[in-house]
C-alpha atoms as an extended CHARMM CRD file, in Angstrom:
* protein
*
       228  EXT
         1         1  MET       CA             76.0830000000       38.8570000000      -33.8960000000  PROA      1               0.0000000000
         2         2  LYS       CA             73.5260000000       40.7440000000      -31.8270000000  PROA      2               0.0000000000
         3         3  SER       CA             70.7610000000       38.6180000000      -33.3130000000  PROA      3               0.0000000000
         4         4  LYS       CA             72.5410000000       35.4110000000      -32.2800000000  PROA      4               0.0000000000
         5         5  LEU       CA             73.1820000000       36.7890000000      -28.7900000000  PROA      5               0.0000000000
         6         6  LEU       CA             69.5410000000       37.7800000000      -28.3750000000  PROA      6               0.0000000000
         7         7  SER       CA             68.4420000000       34.3510000000      -29.5750000000  PROA      7               0.0000000000
         8         8  LEU       CA             70.7730000000       32.6920000000      -27.0730000000  PROA      8               0.0000000000
         9         9  LEU       CA             69.5250000000       34.8730000000      -24.2030000000  PROA      9               0.0000000000
        10        10  LEU       CA             65.9140000000       34.2100000000      -25.2050000000  PROA      10              0.0000000000
        11        11  CYS       CA             66.6120000000       30.4560000000      -25.2800000000  PROA      11              0.0000000000
        12        12  ILE       CA             68.2090000000       30.5930000000      -21.8210000000  PROA      12              0.0000000000
        13        13  PHE       CA             65.2370000000       32.5910000000      -20.4950000000  PROA      13              0.0000000000
        14        14  LEU       CA             62.7290000000       30.0850000000      -21.8920000000  PROA      14              0.0000000000
        15        15  ILE       CA             64.6350000000       27.1350000000      -20.4640000000  PROA      15              0.0000000000
        16        16  GLY       CA             64.7620000000       28.9050000000      -17.1210000000  PROA      16              0.0000000000
        17        17  ALA       CA             61.0230000000       29.5920000000      -17.2590000000  PROA      17              0.0000000000
        18        18  VAL       CA             60.3060000000       25.9330000000      -17.9710000000  PROA      18              0.0000000000
        19        19  LEU       CA             62.4990000000       24.8420000000      -15.0650000000  PROA      19              0.0000000000
        20        20  VAL       CA             60.7820000000       27.2880000000      -12.7400000000  PROA      20              0.0000000000
        21        21  SER       CA             57.3320000000       26.1500000000      -13.8410000000  PROA      21              0.0000000000
        22        22  CYS       CA             58.3100000000       22.5090000000      -13.2620000000  PROA      22              0.0000000000
        23        23  ASN       CA             60.3570000000       22.8130000000      -10.1050000000  PROA      23              0.0000000000
        24        24  GLY       CA             60.0240000000       26.2770000000       -8.6650000000  PROA      24              0.0000000000
        25        25  ASP       CA             56.9460000000       25.5150000000       -6.5560000000  PROA      25              0.0000000000
        26        26  LYS       CA             57.6060000000       21.7980000000       -6.0270000000  PROA      26              0.0000000000
        27        27  GLY       CA             56.4710000000       20.7390000000       -2.5610000000  PROA      27              0.0000000000
        28        28  LYS       CA             54.6120000000       23.9900000000       -1.9920000000  PROA      28              0.0000000000
        29        29  THR       CA             51.5170000000       23.4840000000       -4.1480000000  PROA      29              0.0000000000
        30        30  ASP       CA             48.5460000000       22.4890000000       -2.0380000000  PROA      30              0.0000000000
        31        31  ARG       CA             46.9320000000       19.2640000000       -3.2170000000  PROA      31              0.0000000000
        32        32  GLU       CA             43.3500000000       18.9520000000       -4.3620000000  PROA      32              0.0000000000
        33        33  TYR       CA             41.0440000000       16.9330000000       -2.1240000000  PROA      33              0.0000000000
        34        34  ASP       CA             37.4650000000       15.8770000000       -1.4850000000  PROA      34              0.0000000000
        35        35  GLU       CA             36.6410000000       17.1850000000        1.9980000000  PROA      35              0.0000000000
        36        36  ALA       CA             33.9070000000       14.6080000000        2.6340000000  PROA      36              0.0000000000
        37        37  GLU       CA             36.2860000000       11.7820000000        1.6820000000  PROA      37              0.0000000000
        38        38  VAL       CA             39.0580000000       13.1720000000        3.8870000000  PROA      38              0.0000000000
        39        39  CYS       CA             36.7360000000       13.5450000000        6.8860000000  PROA      39              0.0000000000
        40        40  VAL       CA             35.4630000000        9.9670000000        6.4940000000  PROA      40              0.0000000000
        41        41  ALA       CA             39.0580000000        8.7160000000        6.3220000000  PROA      41              0.0000000000
        42        42  ALA       CA             40.0100000000       10.7840000000        9.3760000000  PROA      42              0.0000000000
        43        43  ARG       CA             37.1100000000        9.3780000000       11.3740000000  PROA      43              0.0000000000
        44        44  VAL       CA             37.9760000000        5.7760000000       10.4590000000  PROA      44              0.0000000000
        45        45  LEU       CA             41.6370000000        6.2830000000       11.3570000000  PROA      45              0.0000000000
        46        46  ILE       CA             40.8520000000        8.0100000000       14.6480000000  PROA      46              0.0000000000
        47        47  GLU       CA             38.5540000000        5.1480000000       15.6290000000  PROA      47              0.0000000000
        48        48  LYS       CA             41.2510000000        2.6140000000       14.7460000000  PROA      48              0.0000000000
        49        49  SER       CA             43.8290000000        4.5940000000       16.7220000000  PROA      49              0.0000000000
        50        50  LYS       CA             41.8770000000        4.2670000000       19.9890000000  PROA      50              0.0000000000
        51        51  ILE       CA             43.0950000000        0.7510000000       20.8050000000  PROA      51              0.0000000000
        52        52  LEU       CA             46.6420000000        1.6780000000       19.7560000000  PROA      52              0.0000000000
        53        53  ASN       CA             46.5750000000        4.6970000000       22.0800000000  PROA      53              0.0000000000
        54        54  GLU       CA             45.5090000000        2.4100000000       24.9060000000  PROA      54              0.0000000000
        55        55  ILE       CA             48.2300000000       -0.1400000000       24.1240000000  PROA      55              0.0000000000
        56        56  TYR       CA             51.0670000000        2.3370000000       23.6200000000  PROA      56              0.0000000000
        57        57  TYR       CA             50.1850000000        5.3140000000       25.8150000000  PROA      57              0.0000000000
        58        58  GLY       CA             47.5600000000        4.0420000000       28.2350000000  PROA      58              0.0000000000
        59        59  ALA       CA             47.3560000000        1.1850000000       30.7140000000  PROA      59              0.0000000000
        60        60  GLY       CA             48.5830000000       -1.1050000000       27.9690000000  PROA      60              0.0000000000
        61        61  ILE       CA             48.1560000000       -4.8460000000       27.5590000000  PROA      61              0.0000000000
        62        62  PRO       CA             47.6350000000       -6.3820000000       31.0240000000  PROA      62              0.0000000000
        63        63  TYR       CA             50.2310000000       -8.8560000000       32.2030000000  PROA      63              0.0000000000
        64        64  LYS       CA             49.6210000000      -12.2050000000       33.7920000000  PROA      64              0.0000000000
        65        65  GLU       CA             49.6560000000      -11.8960000000       37.5650000000  PROA      65              0.0000000000
        66        66  PRO       CA             51.9710000000      -14.2550000000       39.4780000000  PROA      66              0.0000000000
        67        67  ILE       CA             50.3060000000      -17.3720000000       40.8980000000  PROA      67              0.0000000000
        68        68  LYS       CA             51.8860000000      -16.8030000000       44.2780000000  PROA      68              0.0000000000
        69        69  GLU       CA             50.5790000000      -13.7400000000       46.0960000000  PROA      69              0.0000000000
        70        70  ASP       CA             53.9630000000      -12.8500000000       47.5500000000  PROA      70              0.0000000000
        71        71  ALA       CA             55.8130000000      -13.2700000000       44.2430000000  PROA      71              0.0000000000
        72        72  GLU       CA             57.6880000000      -10.2190000000       42.9780000000  PROA      72              0.0000000000
        73        73  ILE       CA             56.5840000000       -8.3960000000       39.8250000000  PROA      73              0.0000000000
        74        74  ASP       CA             59.4430000000       -8.3670000000       37.3150000000  PROA      74              0.0000000000
        75        75  VAL       CA             60.1590000000       -5.5150000000       34.9090000000  PROA      75              0.0000000000
        76        76  TYR       CA             58.7030000000       -7.6960000000       32.1560000000  PROA      76              0.0000000000
        77        77  MET       CA             55.8210000000      -10.1170000000       32.6270000000  PROA      77              0.0000000000
        78        78  LEU       CA             53.9730000000      -12.4100000000       30.2260000000  PROA      78              0.0000000000
        79        79  ALA       CA             50.8530000000      -10.8250000000       28.7110000000  PROA      79              0.0000000000
        80        80  ASP       CA             47.5100000000      -11.9750000000       30.0690000000  PROA      80              0.0000000000
        81        81  PRO       CA             46.4220000000      -14.7500000000       27.6430000000  PROA      81              0.0000000000
        82        82  ALA       CA             42.7040000000      -14.1150000000       28.2010000000  PROA      82              0.0000000000
        83        83  TYR       CA             43.1030000000      -10.4320000000       27.3040000000  PROA      83              0.0000000000
        84        84  LEU       CA             45.2390000000      -11.3170000000       24.2570000000  PROA      84              0.0000000000
        85        85  SER       CA             42.5630000000      -13.7130000000       23.0550000000  PROA      85              0.0000000000
        86        86  ALA       CA             39.8960000000      -10.9970000000       23.2710000000  PROA      86              0.0000000000
        87        87  LEU       CA             42.2510000000       -8.4330000000       21.7150000000  PROA      87              0.0000000000
        88        88  TYR       CA             42.8500000000      -10.7130000000       18.7400000000  PROA      88              0.0000000000
        89        89  GLU       CA             39.1490000000      -11.4070000000       18.3050000000  PROA      89              0.0000000000
        90        90  ASP       CA             38.1990000000       -7.7080000000       18.4370000000  PROA      90              0.0000000000
        91        91  HSD       CA             41.1990000000       -6.0510000000       16.7820000000  PROA      91              0.0000000000
        92        92  GLY       CA             43.3510000000       -8.7500000000       15.1610000000  PROA      92              0.0000000000
        93        93  ILE       CA             46.2750000000       -8.1200000000       17.5470000000  PROA      93              0.0000000000
        94        94  LYS       CA             47.9710000000      -11.0680000000       19.2330000000  PROA      94              0.0000000000
        95        95  ASP       CA             51.7350000000      -10.4330000000       19.0660000000  PROA      95              0.0000000000
        96        96  ILE       CA             54.3880000000       -7.9250000000       17.9840000000  PROA      96              0.0000000000
        97        97  GLU       CA             53.9650000000       -8.5870000000       14.2600000000  PROA      97              0.0000000000
        98        98  THR       CA             50.2030000000       -8.0770000000       14.2360000000  PROA      98              0.0000000000
        99        99  LEU       CA             50.6380000000       -4.9860000000       16.4310000000  PROA      99              0.0000000000
       100       100  LYS       CA             53.0920000000       -3.5860000000       13.8760000000  PROA      100             0.0000000000
       101       101  GLU       CA             50.6620000000       -4.3350000000       11.0550000000  PROA      101             0.0000000000
       102       102  LYS       CA             47.8140000000       -2.5080000000       12.7790000000  PROA      102             0.0000000000
       103       103  THR       CA             50.0970000000        0.4360000000       13.5400000000  PROA      103             0.0000000000
       104       104  LYS       CA             51.0340000000        0.7250000000        9.8560000000  PROA      104             0.0000000000
       105       105  GLU       CA             47.3570000000        0.6170000000        8.8810000000  PROA      105             0.0000000000
       106       106  VAL       CA             46.7330000000        3.7630000000       10.9110000000  PROA      106             0.0000000000
       107       107  PHE       CA             49.9100000000        5.8580000000       10.8580000000  PROA      107             0.0000000000
       108       108  SER       CA             52.0730000000        7.0920000000        8.0020000000  PROA      108             0.0000000000
       109       109  LYS       CA             55.3620000000        5.4080000000        7.1680000000  PROA      109             0.0000000000
       110       110  THR       CA             57.2850000000        7.9520000000        9.2170000000  PROA      110             0.0000000000
       111       111  GLY       CA             54.7730000000        7.9420000000       12.0720000000  PROA      111             0.0000000000
       112       112  SER       CA             54.5300000000        4.1600000000       12.3650000000  PROA      112             0.0000000000
       113       113  ALA       CA             58.3220000000        3.8350000000       12.2250000000  PROA      113             0.0000000000
       114       114  SER       CA             58.6080000000        6.2390000000       15.1780000000  PROA      114             0.0000000000
       115       115  VAL       CA             55.9790000000        4.3860000000       17.2190000000  PROA      115             0.0000000000
       116       116  ILE       CA             57.4940000000        0.9780000000       16.4890000000  PROA      116             0.0000000000
       117       117  SER       CA             60.9540000000        2.2360000000       17.3770000000  PROA      117             0.0000000000
       118       118  ALA       CA             59.7330000000        3.7500000000       20.6460000000  PROA      118             0.0000000000
       119       119  PHE       CA             57.5610000000        0.8990000000       21.9080000000  PROA      119             0.0000000000
       120       120  LEU       CA             58.4500000000       -2.3020000000       20.0660000000  PROA      120             0.0000000000
       121       121  GLN       CA             62.0980000000       -2.0240000000       19.0930000000  PROA      121             0.0000000000
       122       122  ASN       CA             63.8960000000       -5.1290000000       20.3120000000  PROA      122             0.0000000000
       123       123  THR       CA             67.1310000000       -3.6520000000       21.6450000000  PROA      123             0.0000000000
       124       124  THR       CA             68.3370000000       -6.9470000000       23.0960000000  PROA      124             0.0000000000
       125       125  GLY       CA             71.1800000000       -6.7510000000       25.5960000000  PROA      125             0.0000000000
       126       126  ILE       CA             73.6590000000       -9.4280000000       26.6480000000  PROA      126             0.0000000000
       127       127  ASN       CA             71.1890000000      -10.7500000000       29.2240000000  PROA      127             0.0000000000
       128       128  GLY       CA             68.5090000000      -11.2890000000       26.5840000000  PROA      128             0.0000000000
       129       129  MET       CA             66.2270000000       -8.5230000000       27.8460000000  PROA      129             0.0000000000
       130       130  ALA       CA             64.7000000000       -6.0460000000       25.4400000000  PROA      130             0.0000000000
       131       131  GLY       CA             66.0520000000       -2.7450000000       26.6490000000  PROA      131             0.0000000000
       132       132  TYR       CA             63.2500000000       -0.2960000000       27.3780000000  PROA      132             0.0000000000
       133       133  ALA       CA             60.7360000000       -1.4970000000       24.7760000000  PROA      133             0.0000000000
       134       134  ARG       CA             57.2190000000       -1.6030000000       26.1640000000  PROA      134             0.0000000000
       135       135  TYR       CA             56.5700000000       -4.9730000000       24.4990000000  PROA      135             0.0000000000
       136       136  TYR       CA             58.7170000000       -7.7300000000       23.0400000000  PROA      136             0.0000000000
       137       137  MET       CA             58.3860000000      -11.3680000000       22.0410000000  PROA      137             0.0000000000
       138       138  ALA       CA             60.2260000000      -13.7740000000       24.3540000000  PROA      138             0.0000000000
       139       139  LYS       CA             61.5030000000      -17.2000000000       23.4490000000  PROA      139             0.0000000000
       140       140  GLU       CA             61.2720000000      -20.0640000000       25.8780000000  PROA      140             0.0000000000
       141       141  ASN       CA             64.4240000000      -20.4550000000       27.9430000000  PROA      141             0.0000000000
       142       142  VAL       CA             64.4520000000      -23.4830000000       30.2280000000  PROA      142             0.0000000000
       143       143  ASP       CA             67.6210000000      -22.3880000000       32.0140000000  PROA      143             0.0000000000
       144       144  LEU       CA             66.1730000000      -18.9790000000       32.8920000000  PROA      144             0.0000000000
       145       145  GLY       CA             62.7060000000      -20.3800000000       33.4840000000  PROA      145             0.0000000000
       146       146  THR       CA             61.0830000000      -18.0210000000       30.9700000000  PROA      146             0.0000000000
       147       147  GLN       CA             58.1260000000      -18.8250000000       28.7420000000  PROA      147             0.0000000000
       148       148  ALA       CA             57.6150000000      -17.9250000000       25.1120000000  PROA      148             0.0000000000
       149       149  GLY       CA             55.1090000000      -15.1790000000       24.3560000000  PROA      149             0.0000000000
       150       150  LEU       CA             54.3810000000      -11.4600000000       24.3860000000  PROA      150             0.0000000000
       151       151  MET       CA             56.1500000000       -9.7380000000       27.2530000000  PROA      151             0.0000000000
       152       152  VAL       CA             54.8070000000       -6.5370000000       28.8150000000  PROA      152             0.0000000000
       153       153  ARG       CA             56.8440000000       -3.8780000000       30.5850000000  PROA      153             0.0000000000
       154       154  THR       CA             55.1920000000       -3.5460000000       33.9920000000  PROA      154             0.0000000000
       155       155  ASN       CA             56.3840000000       -0.0460000000       34.8870000000  PROA      155             0.0000000000
       156       156  ALA       CA             55.6410000000        1.7440000000       31.6010000000  PROA      156             0.0000000000
       157       157  LYS       CA             54.1680000000        5.2430000000       31.8920000000  PROA      157             0.0000000000
       158       158  ASN       CA             50.3780000000        5.5210000000       31.5810000000  PROA      158             0.0000000000
       159       159  TYR       CA             49.5750000000        8.9030000000       30.0140000000  PROA      159             0.0000000000
       160       160  TYR       CA             45.8500000000        8.2760000000       30.5850000000  PROA      160             0.0000000000
       161       161  GLU       CA             46.3400000000        7.7840000000       34.3050000000  PROA      161             0.0000000000
       162       162  ASN       CA             43.9740000000       10.6380000000       35.2010000000  PROA      162             0.0000000000
       163       163  THR       CA             41.6380000000       10.1890000000       32.2140000000  PROA      163             0.0000000000
       164       164  ALA       CA             38.4310000000        8.1680000000       32.5840000000  PROA      164             0.0000000000
       165       165  SER       CA             37.1300000000        8.5210000000       29.0160000000  PROA      165             0.0000000000
       166       166  VAL       CA             37.8070000000       10.1960000000       25.6760000000  PROA      166             0.0000000000
       167       167  GLU       CA             35.0840000000       11.0550000000       23.1490000000  PROA      167             0.0000000000
       168       168  TYR       CA             35.9690000000       12.3830000000       19.7070000000  PROA      168             0.0000000000
       169       169  ILE       CA             33.1840000000       14.6200000000       18.3900000000  PROA      169             0.0000000000
       170       170  TYR       CA             32.8410000000       14.3000000000       14.6190000000  PROA      170             0.0000000000
       171       171  ASP       CA             29.9500000000       16.7180000000       14.0840000000  PROA      171             0.0000000000
       172       172  GLY       CA             31.4140000000       19.7960000000       12.4320000000  PROA      172             0.0000000000
       173       173  MET       CA             34.6830000000       18.0890000000       11.5620000000  PROA      173             0.0000000000
       174       174  HSD       CA             36.3150000000       19.7980000000        8.5950000000  PROA      174             0.0000000000
       175       175  VAL       CA             39.5700000000       20.3060000000        6.7210000000  PROA      175             0.0000000000
       176       176  SER       CA             41.0580000000       23.4240000000        8.2600000000  PROA      176             0.0000000000
       177       177  ALA       CA             44.4300000000       23.6260000000        6.5220000000  PROA      177             0.0000000000
       178       178  VAL       CA             46.3960000000       22.2330000000        3.6000000000  PROA      178             0.0000000000
       179       179  ASP       CA             50.1880000000       22.1940000000        3.5590000000  PROA      179             0.0000000000
       180       180  GLY       CA             51.5040000000       20.4940000000        0.4680000000  PROA      180             0.0000000000
       181       181  GLU       CA             50.5670000000       16.8110000000        0.7870000000  PROA      181             0.0000000000
       182       182  TYR       CA             49.3620000000       17.1860000000        4.3830000000  PROA      182             0.0000000000
       183       183  LEU       CA             45.7370000000       17.8420000000        5.2790000000  PROA      183             0.0000000000
       184       184  THR       CA             44.8120000000       19.1580000000        8.7220000000  PROA      184             0.0000000000
       185       185  VAL       CA             41.4000000000       18.1120000000       10.0100000000  PROA      185             0.0000000000
       186       186  SER       CA             39.7980000000       19.9620000000       12.9280000000  PROA      186             0.0000000000
       187       187  LEU       CA             37.3050000000       18.4550000000       15.3530000000  PROA      187             0.0000000000
       188       188  LYS       CA             36.4120000000       18.5750000000       19.0240000000  PROA      188             0.0000000000
       189       189  VAL       CA             37.2680000000       16.1020000000       21.7570000000  PROA      189             0.0000000000
       190       190  LYS       CA             35.5940000000       15.6400000000       25.1280000000  PROA      190             0.0000000000
       191       191  THR       CA             37.6010000000       14.1500000000       27.9770000000  PROA      191             0.0000000000
       192       192  THR       CA             36.3850000000       13.1190000000       31.4070000000  PROA      192             0.0000000000
       193       193  GLY       CA             38.7900000000       12.9070000000       34.3080000000  PROA      193             0.0000000000
       194       194  LYS       CA             38.7180000000       10.2690000000       37.0000000000  PROA      194             0.0000000000
       195       195  ASP       CA             37.6900000000       13.0740000000       39.3200000000  PROA      195             0.0000000000
       196       196  GLY       CA             34.4850000000       13.5180000000       37.2990000000  PROA      196             0.0000000000
       197       197  THR       CA             35.4200000000       16.8100000000       35.6500000000  PROA      197             0.0000000000
       198       198  GLU       CA             34.8080000000       17.2410000000       31.9150000000  PROA      198             0.0000000000
       199       199  ASN       CA             36.5600000000       19.2770000000       29.2600000000  PROA      199             0.0000000000
       200       200  THR       CA             35.6000000000       19.8070000000       25.6150000000  PROA      200             0.0000000000
       201       201  ARG       CA             38.2300000000       21.3950000000       23.4450000000  PROA      201             0.0000000000
       202       202  ASP       CA             39.4150000000       21.7420000000       19.8370000000  PROA      202             0.0000000000
       203       203  MET       CA             41.9460000000       19.3380000000       18.4210000000  PROA      203             0.0000000000
       204       204  THR       CA             43.5280000000       18.7360000000       15.0290000000  PROA      204             0.0000000000
       205       205  VAL       CA             44.9010000000       15.6780000000       13.2790000000  PROA      205             0.0000000000
       206       206  LYS       CA             47.0830000000       15.6020000000       10.1860000000  PROA      206             0.0000000000
       207       207  LEU       CA             46.5990000000       13.1850000000        7.2980000000  PROA      207             0.0000000000
       208       208  ILE       CA             48.7260000000       12.2590000000        4.3240000000  PROA      208             0.0000000000
       209       209  GLU       CA             47.6920000000       10.0770000000        1.3980000000  PROA      209             0.0000000000
       210       210  GLU       CA             50.1000000000        7.1960000000        0.7710000000  PROA      210             0.0000000000
       211       211  GLU       CA             49.9300000000        4.3110000000       -1.7010000000  PROA      211             0.0000000000
       212       212  ASN       CA             47.5830000000        2.3540000000        0.5860000000  PROA      212             0.0000000000
       213       213  GLY       CA             45.2740000000        5.2630000000        1.3350000000  PROA      213             0.0000000000
       214       214  TYR       CA             45.1480000000        8.0180000000        3.9340000000  PROA      214             0.0000000000
       215       215  ARG       CA             47.2250000000        7.6710000000        7.0860000000  PROA      215             0.0000000000
       216       216  LEU       CA             47.6370000000        9.7890000000       10.2240000000  PROA      216             0.0000000000
       217       217  SER       CA             50.9130000000       11.6650000000       10.3670000000  PROA      217             0.0000000000
       218       218  GLY       CA             50.5910000000       12.4170000000       14.0820000000  PROA      218             0.0000000000
       219       219  SER       CA             49.1130000000       11.2010000000       17.3370000000  PROA      219             0.0000000000
       220       220  THR       CA             45.4390000000       11.2560000000       18.3490000000  PROA      220             0.0000000000
       221       221  VAL       CA             46.2200000000       11.0080000000       22.0700000000  PROA      221             0.0000000000
       222       222  ALA       CA             43.9040000000       13.2490000000       24.1000000000  PROA      222             0.0000000000
       223       223  THR       CA             44.3740000000       13.1060000000       27.8580000000  PROA      223             0.0000000000
       224       224  HSD       CA             42.1730000000       14.9200000000       30.3390000000  PROA      224             0.0000000000
       225       225  GLN       CA             43.1020000000       18.4910000000       31.1160000000  PROA      225             0.0000000000
       226       226  PRO       CA             40.8770000000       20.1560000000       33.7300000000  PROA      226             0.0000000000
       227       227  GLN       CA             39.2730000000       23.3180000000       32.4000000000  PROA      227             0.0000000000
       228       228  LEU       CA             40.7020000000       26.4280000000       33.9910000000  PROA      228             0.0000000000
């Protein structure tokens, strides 16, 4: 009887040990990585994020100025076609769909979903307007006198309002932390204010590897902060 009981307890212990070895540290084990590969990926993604930062957080896509000088500026105006043409030629962005595609090429699934929801979500109301989205695609409406095309919110906040330039410094960039599937990369960034002051400081970006390669899991926005 004792022998059977001991065998049963031993079996339970072994099963428990197997379960612990398989699941006990799930999500906590730091992933293996090639630091050089991660830093190259981080640099490519940061460079790609520059135009997205400008579109979403900066001055944004310029809108077409009214022909009449005394015409009022509406909350939403048609995007400047000349700028859109250059934007498409340089970055492959010409409308909401291509902007979404480029966003997903840079940010993780969760990150891109948040950005798209915040800036491109078409929360159409009964009057046909797009809520508080920064951009939306309008359809031609003869009765309302509206044209089809990319519409730009004219009073969106510009987080780079006091920033003249941003320079990411890649020399010395390195992986500084690993948290499960997330890799933190440290580098320096130099910002210049419109007042001429400069500030160089440390910054970090987080990466995660998804099925289509590495993606940023957070923002790369760096606005000018005068050095104290």
